[in-house]
N, C-alpha and C positions, 0 to 999 in steps of 0.2 A: 498438668500432672497434679495429683492430689498431694496434700501435705502428709506424707507417709511418716509414721512413727517407728518404722523398722529400725532397730539398732543393728545395722549391717555388720559392724565390727564384731559385735557379740555373736552374730550368726556366722561370720567368717571363722571365729575361734572354735565354734562348735564343729564346723566342717573339718577344720584342721585337726582337732582332737580326735576325730573319728577316721583320721587317715586320708582326708581328701584335700583338695585345693579349689577354692571358689574362683570361677573364671569370670563371671559376670551375672547380671540380673536383667531379664527382659520385663516389659510391662504391657499388658493388654487391658482393654475395656471389655468386660464380660457383660452380655445383655441380661437385663433384669426387667420384669413387668411389675408395675404398681397397679394393682386392680382396685378401682374405686367402686364400691358396691353398696347397695342398700340391703341390710340383712335384718332378719328376725332371729332373736336368740333368747334362751331362757337362763343364761348365765346370771347368777345373783350379782346385783350392783350395790355398791356401798351406799347409794341413796334410796334404795328400796324401803328401808324402814322409815326414813323421813316422809317418803310419799305415802306410806300406810297411815302415818299420823295425820298428814294433811287430809287424806280421804276420810279418816275417822271424824275429823271436825265437820267436813261437808256433809257426811251422812247424818250427823246429829243436828246440824244447823246449816242448811244450804246457803243462807245469806251471810255466812261468815266472810268478812273481808280479808284480803291477803295481809293487810296491815295488822289486823287483830290476830290472825294465825301466826304471823311472824313474831309478834310481841309475846305470844304465849309459849312458843317453842324456842324462843331466843335467837331468831334469825332475822334477816332483813326482809322488808316487803318485796324487794326485787327478787330475792331468792325464791320466795313462795310463788311469785308470779311465774318464774321460769319453770319451776316444778309442776305447776298447774298446767302450763302449756304442754309439757312433756306428757302429762297424764291424759290431756285432751287428744294429743297426737297418737298416743298408743291405744285410744279407744276405751280407756278405763273410766273417764269422766265425761260428762256431757252438760251443756248448759241447760238450766231450767229457768222458769220464770223468776224465781227468787234468788238464783245463784247457780250452784253446781250441784250435781247429784251423780252417784255411781251408775254406770251402765250395767247391763247384765254380765258382761265380761268382768267389769270392775268388782261386782258383788262376789263373783265366782273366785276372784283372786284374793281380795282383801277381807271380805266378810265370811263367806262360806269356806274359803281356803280349800277348794276342790280343784283348782287349776293353778299351774305355775304361771308367773308373770312373764309375758313375752315382750321383749324390747325391740322396737323398730328404730334403727339408727344407721348412720353411715359408717363404713369401716373400710380400711385399706388393707389388702392383702399383698404380700410380696412373693413373687414366683420366679423361679429360674426361667430366663428368657429363651432357653433352648428346650429343656425337658418339660417345662411348665410345672415342675414340682414345687410345692410350697418350701420357702426358705426358712431356716431356723429363727427362733424368736429374737436373736441378737440383731437381726436386720431391721426389726421394728424399733429397736432402741439405739444401741451404740453405733451401728453401722448406717442407720437411717440418714444421718447428716453426711455420710461419705458417698452416697449414691449420686450419680450425675444424671440430671433429667434432660430430656430432649428440649425443654423450654428454658434451661439455664442460659444466662448471658453474663459474661464477665467484662468488666471494664478495665483498660489498662492505658497508661500514658507512655507514648513513644519518647525517644531521646530528644525529639524536636518539640516536645510539650503538647503533642496532638493526642486527644483522647479517642481511643478506638475500642471497638467491642469484639469479643470472640465467643464462640460457642464451643465449650469443652466436650460436649456430647459427640462421641465418635466410636460407636461399637465396632470391635474388631471381628465379631461374628454376627451374622444376620439373625435378628429376632425370629423366632417361630411365630407364624401368623396365629393369633389367638382366636379360639372358637369358644363362645360362651359356654356351651354344654361341656366342652372338654375342660375348661377351667373349673367349672363347678364340680365336675367329677374328680378332678385332681384334689380339690380342697376337701371334699367330703370323703375322699379316699384315705385320709389321715384318720387313724383310729381315735375314738373319742378320748381314751386315756393318754394319748400322745399329742393331742391338739395344743396343749399348753406349751410344748417344746417348740412348736411351729408358729406361735403368736396367733393361733386360731381360737376364737371363743369356744370354751368347752361345751356351752349349751347352744351352739349354732343350730338353727332349725331350717331356715331358708335363706337363699341368696337371690335377690330380685334383680333390680336394674344394675347393670355393670358398664363401666367404661374403663379405659386404661391409659397409662402414661408409660412411654418407653424410658427406661433408665439403664445405666451401666454401673458396674462395680469394678474398680481397678484392682487387678491381680498381678502379682509378681511372680516370675518364673526364674528360679535360680538354676544355674549350670555349674556343676562341680565335677572335678575329675577324681577318680579313685583308681586303684590298681585293676579293678575289674572293668573299668571303662567310665563313660560319662553318665552322670545322673542329672536329668532335667526334671524339676519338680515345682509344683505350685506352692507358694508361700504367701502369708498374709502381711501386706505392707502396713496395715493399721493395727497390728497386734499390740495389746497392752498387757505386759507381763506382770504378774503378781506373785510374790513368794508365798503368800497364804494359800495359793492354789495347790502347792506341792508338786508342780510340774516343771520341767526344764524349759529353757527359752525356746529350744527347737520345737518342743511339743506345743508351745503357745502359738508359734507362727503356723502351725498345721491345724490347730484345733477347730477353727470356725470355717475353714475353706475346704474341708473334706468333701462337702456337698458338690463342689465343682470338679473334683479330681477325675471322676470316672468319665466325664465328658471331654476333658482336655488331655488326659494321660497320653493317648496315642498321637494326637495332633501336635503336641509341643515337642515331641521327640526329634523332629526335623528342623527345629529352630537353629538358626545360625546368625552370628554377628556379621555385618557387612560394612563396607566403607563406601561412601558416595563423595565424589569430588565435584562440587558445584562448578558451573561454568562461570568464566570471568565476565562480569557485566561490562557492557559497553561504556557506561558512565563511571567505571571505576578502574583504577590502575592496580589495586590490591587484590590479590587472589584470595577469595573466601576460604575460610577454614574447612578442612574435611569434616564430614558429618558421619557419625557412628550410627548405623541403621541396622535393620534386621531384614530377614527374608519372609516375614509374616505375610505380606501382601501377595506373595507368589508361592505360599507354602505347599499348595497342592502339586506344584511341579517338582518338589523335592521328595524323593523316595528312600534315599539311603544316607541320611545325615544323622542317624542315631548316635554315632561315635564321632561326630564332628560338630564344632561349634563356632569355628573361625573360618571365614572364606575371604582372605585378604590377599591382594597382590603385594609383593615385596615393596614396590614403588609407593603404593598407597599407604602401607603401614608406616614407611619412613616419614611420610608427610604427616600422619597422625602423631607420631612421636615427636617430630619437630614443632608442629603447630599447636597440638593440644597438650602434650606433656612437657613441651617447651625444653627439649633436650637438643642442642644444636651440634652440627658437625658429626652426625651419626654415621659411622662406617657401616655399610651394608652387612658386612660379615659379622658384625657384633650383634645382630638381630636374629633371634629364633622365631621363625614364622611357620608354625605347623597348625594342623587342623584342630589340635586340642590345646595348643600353647602359644602364647606370645610373650617373648622375653627379650631383655636387652642386657648385654654385658658392657658395663661402663668403664672407660679408661680415664686417665688424668685430663686429656684434652677435652673430652665431653663434660667432665665435671667443672673444669676451670672456665669453660665457655657458657655455663649455665647462668641465666639471669637471676636464678634464685637457688644458690648453692645450699642454703640452710635447708630448704625443703627437700632438695634432691638428696642430701646426705641422710636426712631423716627417713626418706623413703628407702634408701640403701640399707639403713639399719633394720627397717621393717621388712626389707626385701620385696617391697611392692608399692605401688601407687594405684589410684583408681581415678577414673574420669566419670563424674556425675553428670548426667544429661538432664538439664533443666526442663526440656520439653519432650514429653514421651510420645509425640505423634508418630515417631519412627519405631515405637515399641521397644525402646532401650531405656533402662533406668540407670545402670552404671556398668563399667567394664574395668577389669583389672589388667595392669601391666606389671610383670614380675621382673625384678632386678637381680643381677649378680655382678661379680667383677673378678677378673683374673689379674688386675693391675695392683702391683705392690704398693704404689703411692695411694691409691683409693683405699685399699685395705687398711693402710696406716691411718688414713683420715677417719675411717669408720671406727677403728679402735680408739683414736684420739677423741673423737666426738662422744663415744660412749662413756669413756672416762670423764670427760669434761661435764657431761650431763649429771654424772653422779657427784662430781666435786664443784659444780659450776658456781655456787654461791661464794665458796672460798677462793676459787680461781679468779673471780672477778676482782676480788679485793687484794689478792696477793698471788700473782702469777709465778713468782720466784718459788713460793711454797709448792706449787703444782709441779714445776719442772724439777724440783729437788726430789719430790715423791716419785715422779716419772721421768727420769733423766733421759730415756730413749727419745723423748720429744723435744729436748732442750735446744738442739742444733737448728731445727726447722719449725720452731714454735710459731713464728709469725705466719709462715706459709701455710701451716696446717690450720691456723685460725682463719685465714682468708679462704682456704679451700672448704672449710666446714661452714662458712657463712657466719661466723661468730665475730661480726664487725664491732660489736659493742666492746667485747673484751680486747680486741685488737687495738681499738682506740685508746683504751685505758693503758694498755701496755706501752703504746707509743708516747703517750703523755708522760708516763713515768720514766721512760728511757731517754726521751729527746727534748723534753721541755723543762725549763728551769723550775725548781721548787719555789 
């Protein structure tokens, strides 16, 4: 999985403020082509004026050395040699007996100025791997490093110290077979005044030799529920928000991926989260953890999942809650397992049996927790589990913890002050501290009460 920069908490808050609830986020690798081409174009180059000066020297004195020219124009000998090679390659200079002289083409460009200079160079174009439409300019700059190539290899070290390799390239949609004439047609189909927006040289004249590399771009698909139903939409996991742009965070995560929406809009409507329970290995006594997956691999078999995003059996969901969210002794009746909602109602027993009560109470205050999937091979980025409680003790712990967070600095130094300010917690202060996972404060309280000064 790529190193996403998505602030999903900020995205969550946007969904909440608009009346929705974020259920989870899928991840897919979208196909992209990098077309390697040899092109001719008349786009002005920043070094054209330097080349013109070099040609002026050669036209007046063909035996000028590159060292002499470099000294006169204030550049290095190596730089002049490189520009001379470019001029030779473009057919504007040619070697003569005494040095270099302008060709007929060179005279037309630099001396008579009746022809525009035509550059011959290598250039990479980035195209949508399905529609073959040119991608916006941002894919030539910011997103270029985010693309995964079919030749990429990554090294990692196992827990036993063994070094292994993996190939992250794994398109979730098959690339459209490229046809040279079709590719050229798509590129030249962009209007001249719009070429800059798509990273295409404005003065492009011809595209000659071409080859390609298959690549992918990771896209996130957010699932949210509203009163009107579920919304499944493509968002940008690499979005970089800037206040200077004057747009909201939500607009930022939609800005650069609109080019993919029309292709994916209908396809993603049938996406669902699923649970896979791995088989117990013969050489292991421990049952592997459940795996959160999706139905992407068999999506064509799903026709009516537009208003459904969870496809869990109650037994599998209980295993996920116990193994992944680490909540033990879960009563089946405390779990809501519906097509659009997974939720758990916590009681005192579940809270006290938790191995990390501090984290669990924090999640209760937020009313949610999420599971982040480190490996997106199963097309899942993260999934939310929502919390509630009908238990009076748990409610009291939540209230206690919320007040404690507000007064924590003083409470650590003087618990008597806190209980005087909130006398309703004085009788079971120690139990509430233990239930809230505030072991540091509990230790200080016990030292003050039971150890000699």
